[in-house]
C-alpha positions in Angstrom: 8.4 -33.3 2.6 5.0 -35.0 2.0 4.7 -37.5 -0.4 2.7 -35.8 -3.1 1.3 -38.4 -5.1 -2.5 -37.3 -5.6 -4.3 -33.9 -6.0 -5.7 -35.0 -2.7 -2.0 -35.1 -1.1 -1.1 -31.6 -3.1 -4.2 -29.9 -1.6 -3.3 -30.8 1.9 0.1 -29.7 1.4 -0.6 -26.2 0.2 -3.2 -25.7 2.9 -0.4 -26.2 5.3 1.7 -23.8 3.6 -1.1 -20.9 3.2 -1.9 -21.5 6.7 1.7 -20.7 7.8 1.6 -17.9 5.4 -1.6 -16.5 7.1 0.4 -17.0 10.6 3.3 -15.4 9.0 1.1 -12.4 8.2 -0.2 -11.9 11.6 3.0 -10.7 12.6 3.9 -8.5 9.5 0.5 -6.6 9.3 0.9 -4.8 13.0 4.4 -3.6 11.9 3.0 -2.2 8.4 0.1 -0.3 10.2 2.9 1.2 12.9 4.8 2.6 9.7 1.9 3.8 7.7 1.5 7.4 7.8 -1.4 7.9 6.0 -4.3 6.9 7.7 -6.4 5.3 5.4 -3.4 2.9 4.8 -2.9 2.2 8.6 -6.6 1.4 8.6 -6.6 -1.0 5.7 -3.7 -2.8 7.1 -5.7 -3.2 10.6 -8.6 -4.5 8.6 -6.8 -6.9 6.9 -5.1 -8.0 10.3 -8.4 -8.9 11.3 -9.6 -10.5 7.9 -6.3 -12.4 8.3 -7.1 -13.8 11.6 -10.7 -14.9 10.4 -9.2 -16.5 7.4 -6.9 -18.9 9.8 -10.3 -19.5 11.5 -11.5 -20.8 8.3 -8.3 -22.5 7.3 -8.6 -24.4 10.6 -12.1 -25.2 9.5 -11.0 -27.1 6.8 -8.5 -28.9 8.2 -11.1 -30.0 10.8 -13.3 -31.0 7.7 -10.7 -33.0 6.3 -9.5 -34.8 9.3 -6.6 -33.2 9.5 -4.5 -31.4 12.4 -4.2 -27.6 11.8 -0.7 -27.5 11.3 1.4 -25.4 9.0 4.4 -25.8 7.1 7.0 -23.1 6.6 5.9 -21.1 3.8 8.7 -20.0 1.9 7.4 -17.8 -0.5 5.3 -15.6 2.1 8.6 -15.5 4.2 10.6 -14.2 1.2 7.7 -11.7 0.1 7.9 -10.2 3.6 11.9 -10.2 4.1 11.7 -8.2 0.4 9.1 -6.0 1.6 11.2 -5.2 4.8 14.0 -4.6 3.0 12.7 -2.5 0.3 10.5 -0.2 3.3 14.2 0.0 5.5 15.7 2.2 2.5 12.5 4.3 1.9 13.7 7.8 3.3 10.4 9.9 3.4 7.2 8.9 4.7 5.1 8.8 1.1 7.8 6.9 -0.6 7.4 4.4 2.3 3.3 4.2 2.3 4.0 3.4 -1.5 6.3 0.9 -1.0 4.2 -0.9 2.2 1.2 -0.5 -0.8 3.4 -2.6 -3.2 4.7 -4.9 -1.1 1.1 -5.8 0.6 -0.1 -6.3 -3.1 2.8 -8.8 -3.9 1.4 -10.9 -0.8 -2.1 -10.3 -2.0 -1.6 -11.5 -5.3 0.3 -14.5 -3.8 -2.7 -15.4 -1.4 -4.8 -14.7 -4.5 -3.3 -17.6 -6.7 -3.3 -19.9 -3.3 -6.7 -19.8 -2.3 -7.6 -19.7 -6.1 -5.5 -23.2 -6.7 -6.9 -24.5 -3.3 -10.8 -23.7 -4.4 -10.6 -25.5 -7.8 -8.6 -28.7 -6.5 -11.2 -28.7 -3.9 -14.1 -28.6 -6.5 -12.6 -31.1 -8.7 -12.1 -33.2 -5.7 -15.7 -33.1 -4.6 -15.0 -31.3 -1.5 -18.1 -28.9 -1.6 -17.7 -28.5 2.5 -14.4 -26.7 2.0 -15.1 -24.7 -1.3 -17.0 -22.3 0.0 -14.9 -21.5 2.6 -11.8 -20.9 0.3 -14.1 -19.1 -1.8 -15.0 -16.8 0.8 -11.4 -16.3 1.6 -10.3 -15.7 -1.8 -13.1 -13.3 -2.4 -11.5 -11.2 0.8 -8.2 -11.3 -1.0 -9.2 -10.0 -4.0 -11.1 -7.0 -2.2 -8.1 -6.1 -0.1 -5.9 -6.0 -3.0 -8.3 -3.6 -4.9 -8.5 -1.6 -2.0 -4.8 -1.0 -1.9 -4.8 -0.2 -5.5 -7.3 2.5 -4.6 -5.4 4.1 -1.7 -2.3 3.8 -3.7 -4.3 5.8 -6.9 -6.3 7.9 -4.6 -3.2 9.9 -2.8 -0.4 7.7 -1.8 1.6 7.3 -4.9 1.2 11.1 -5.9 2.3 12.1 -3.0 5.7 9.9 -3.3 5.9 11.5 -6.9 5.4 14.8 -5.3 8.1 13.8 -2.4 10.4 12.9 -5.2 10.1 16.2 -7.5 10.8 18.2 -4.2 14.2 16.5 -3.7 15.1 16.4 -7.4 14.1 19.7 -8.1 17.4 21.5 -6.4 19.4 18.5 -8.1 18.1 19.5 -11.6 18.2 23.1 -10.9 22.1 22.6 -10.0 22.6 20.4 -13.0 20.7 23.2 -15.2 23.2 25.8 -13.8 26.0 24.1 -14.5 25.3 23.1 -18.0 24.1 26.8 -18.7 27.6 27.6 -17.1 29.2 25.0 -19.2 27.4 26.1 -22.5 28.2 29.7 -21.7 31.8 29.0 -21.3 31.4 27.4 -25.1 30.1 30.2 -26.4 32.8 32.3 -25.0 35.6 30.3 -26.2 33.7 30.3 -29.8 33.8 34.1 -29.6 37.1 34.6 -29.3 
């Protein structure tokens, strides 16, 4: 582990972490796009993949301006977020629920990235690294826009479709429970009537 004895060292370490996080996303996003059943969601994942590649290019510019090699260190946070999302998505039995889960998993990732880029931008600003503040700010704003777009997709139709799907599956169970309760109540009334 790096010797984190200054804000500059912290910033450099965090840059390596988010660089690896972005690299992990370039592998995860195509899988999400392939699994998405809603066209708008698939397109959002494909667009975010293109953005993520640009984010990596910007980070490479940051490394260059800091005189550092463009190398990441394993981002355990992103690794765990992706693994958790994969596990949940694998358990979804219908398309609408899977799409809703993919949005939730993607938004967890976006919030992680927003936190990382916001922190990096603040540190760079404090350190007077104005040349990299703009690059980090540009990526931060794109992450926020992606999060907002995912919210709009979820609220416009995906979450409702998942709720409707759940209602369709639950209705026969409710009906069965209802008829069982009605039969039990009827038996209870007959017993009292004796």
